[in-house]
N, C-alpha and C positions, 0 to 999 in steps of 0.2 A: 503494500500500500504506499503511495507517495504520501510524503509529509508537505506542511505548508511551505517550510523552508525551500524544498525542493520545486514546488511550484512557482514561488518567488523567483528562485534562480531560473528557471525556464523560462517565466515572462520577463525578467529583467526589471523586476519591482522588488520593494521592501515586503517582508512578511506582513507589516501592519496593512500594507495596500490590498493585500491577498484577503486579509480579514475584513476589511472594509468593503470589498466587492463581495465576499461571500454573505455579508450582513447587510448588503444592498444599501451601503452608504451613499447618499445623494451627491456628495462632495468629491466623488471620484469621477474624472472627466471620461466621457464616452469611450474615446479611443483607448484609454488605460483600462477601462473595464473591459472592453473587449478583448484586449490582450491578456488579461486574466483569466476571463472566462475560457478562452480557447487552450490555455495551459492547463486549467482545471479539468477541461474535456479530455484532452491529449494524455494527461497522467492519470485520468479516472480518481481524482481525489475527492475523497470523503471526509468530512471533520471526524476527528477522532477524540474529541474531548470528553465525550459521554462514555466512549470506550474505556478511555483512561481511567475516568472516575469509578465505573464499576468494576474494573480489573483492582483497582485499589481498594474496594470495599467502601467507597466514600459515596455521600449522596450528591446529587446534581444542585448543590445549594452554597451560594457565596455569603459567607458571614461579613457583616459591616459592624465596626466598633467606632464609635464617634463619642467626642465628650457632651454633646447635648443634642439630641435627635430634634429638638424644638428650634434650635439655632437655624435661621435661615441659611445660612451657609452650608452647615452639614446636612441641612434637610433636602438640599438642592443636590448634594452628591450622593445621598442614599437613593433619591429618586431616579437620577442618571443611571446608577449602577443597576437598579431593578429593572430599567428600560433595556439596557444592553443585555442582561442576564436573560431576559425573556425571550430576546432573538436566538438564544441557544437552549430554549427549554429548560431553562434553570431559573430557580427562586433564590429569594434573599432572605436571611435572618439578621436582625438589626437587634443591637444593644446599645445602651447608653452607659458611658463610663462614669456620668454624673461629675464630670469635670474632677475626678478625685484619683490621683496619682497612687495613693497608698491602696487602692483597691482595684487598679487597671489590671494587674497580673492574675487575680482571681476571677475577675469577670471575663477577660479575654479567654484564659484557658478553660474557664466553663463554656464559653462558645465553642472554642476548639474541639472539645470532647464530643461535638455533635457530629462528627464525621464529615466535616466541610470539605467542599473541592477546593476552597480558597478563601483567603481572609483579606479585607481591606481595613486599614487600622488608621485613625488618626490619634496618635498617642498623647496622653497627658503627662507622660515621664520624661525624665532626662536620658533615662537609658532604657532600652528594651532586651537585655540579654537574657530574660526569662523565655524569650522566643526562640533561642538558639536550637533547643532539640526539636521544634515544630518546623524549622525552615527546611529541613530537608524531606518533611514529609508532605507539605502542601505549598502552594503559592502564596506568599505573605506580601501585600503591596501596600506600603507607606503613602498617605495623602496629608497634604497641608503642612505636616512636619517630618522632615526626614529621620531615618533610624540613627540611632549611634549603638555601638557595642554589639550590633548584629548586622549581618549583610542582607539588603533586599531592596527592590525596585521602589522608587518614589516619584511622585508627583507633586510638587509644591511651587509656589508664587516667589517671585522675586521680591523678599520683604526688604532688603537693604534697598533696592533701587526705589521701591514704592515708598519707603521712608523718607528718602531723600526728596523724592518728587513731592510728597505732600508738604514737606517743610520748606522746599524752595518757592512752592506756590504761596503759600502763607507770607514768606520774606517779600516776594513779588507784589503782595498786596500793602506793603508797606509795614507789616509787624515785625517787630525786633525783639519782644519778650514772648516766646511761644513755649507753652508747656507741652510734656509728653504725659499722656494719661493712659494707664493700661490696667488690667486686672493683676497679673503677676508676672515677674519677670523670669521665672523658672523655663518658661516656654521659649523654644527656639524661634519662634515666629515674632515673639515680643522683642527677644534680643537683636534679632535681625533689623526689625523696624526702628528700634532706638538707635541702633548702629547708624542707620541711614539719616535719621534725625540729627546726629551729632556731626556726621560728614557734612550735612547742608550748612549746620550752624559755623562750622570750621571754614568751609568754602566761602562763605559770606562774611568771615571777620566777626561772628558773634560768639559771645562766650557761653560756655556750657554751664547752665546753672543747675547745681544739684536739687535745689529747693523747688525748680520747675518741673521734676519728674514726680508723679503722683500715680501711686500703686494702690492696689486693693478695692478696684471698682469690680467687685464680684456681684454686688446687687445694688439695688437702688439708694439705699442707705449709704453704702461706701460711696456711689456717686456724688451724694451731697457733701459727705465727709471730705472728700478729695477737692472738689470745687469750692467748699468753704476754706479750706486750709490754703488753697491758691490765690484766693481773692483777698486773704488776711495778710498777705506778704507786703512787706513795705512797697516793693515795687511789682506788683500783680502783673501776671501775663496778660496781653491783649488777646491772646488766640490760644488754641487747644488743638493738638494732633493726637486724636484718639487712635490708638493702634489696632482696634479691632470693632466689629460692628456689634458685638455683644456689649462692650464697655461704652459704645457710643450710645446705644438704647437706654442703658443704665444713666448715662449722664443727661441725656435730654430733659427730664423732670427738674434737675437741678440748674438749668440754664435758662429757664424761662425768664424773660425779662430781664436777662443780664446780657450787657453789651460785650460780647466776646466772640472772636472769629472760631471757626470749627472746620476741621476737615477730619474725616473717618478713613481709616484703612479697611475697607469693605462696604458695600452697599447693602441695603435691608429695605425690605416693604416699607413704603410711607416716607422713605429717606427724601424722596422727590416730593412730598407732599407737606413737610413740615414748612413752618413760615419763620425765617427763610429757608428755601429748599436746601439740603444738605450736600456739600461737595465731598465727593468720595475718591478714594483709590479704588479702582473697580477690578475684581477678580473674576474668575469664570469657574465657580464650582461645578457647573454641569458638565464643562469639559474634563475638570479633575476626575468626576466620576466615571465618565465615558471612558476617558484613557484608562483608568485604573482598572475597569471591568474588562476592558479589552485585553489589557495584560495579564489577567488571571487566566482568561481563556488562551492567550497565546502560549502561556506557561504550560497549560494543561496539553496543548496541542504539541508543544515542543520543550519537554520536559528537560532536555539537556542544553538548552540555550542559556544565555547570559541572565543572571537575575540580580545584578548589582548596578543598574542603569538608573541615574538620578536626572529627572527631567524637571527643570525649572522654567515656569511659565511666566510670560511677561504680564505686567499689569499697566493700567492706564488710568489718567486722571479724568474725572468727570465733573467738569466745573459748574456748579450751580451758583447759589448765593450766600451761603453761609461763611465762605472764606473772606469775603470783603465786608458783609454787613453781620453783626452778631445776632444772637438769639435765636436759635431755633425753637419753634413751640409749635404744639399741635394747631391745627386749623380750628 
């Protein structure tokens, strides 16, 4: 039986292109599609991922573990993974890590014991070496946060570039005292965005002020506390760069009627409906989910292929009103 790799070589395209043609991805050009279809016919290729699963005694199920399934970013990833899985007659099993690093190994290993065919994980921990014994048994794909102390494919966004872009945008609007606000610094995403923030300040000759870094925005109360502390400084910031959409949503109630600029790393529902509408660093969680699910299937089809590829997706700035005018409030 021909493999996907052999079909790709015969057609002169990548394995990912073969997978997209097989799954009827509309973004493949007609000429490329026909070339791949001809190779599929000539080599009599049939997908072997289901056969691989059953031979290994595993269910046609992709597990998904994310910090918070209600968070719009992770909800979009989960939905996209489900859509791709359905094209291969697979289902998904989702668990929330409750954003609790201390329980992650327990929750994830409980999921892994369900005889999954693959796992997609947005880890809440600094390291994931508890997964070492599982990596040889099934595909494990990391999303949003890359792995440490364990080898695995990952799909993340360019956090450093996004942090720099957001901060430079506020500087371009005349802000010189810019705060960095987040939930916790232990996450690699937060550290990357803070690094980009610091790079932008240095590039424009602005000092890094430790008091302008506000952490602990894990709930609405934390948002009120951090905003109160920032505004109580002798020279309070005139703008805030919020490092993720969850933190931004928790900040909104505290920023009503307060004249302060705001940019969020990450869009979310109603961000464009706030008054003023919210400027964001835009990610593409749906694409992350799609790519991660495709990688699980690719690993099942080609178990001897590489599994340490790290893909960093670009981000972009969507300018609305909050960077120049202050106070996002609900309409």
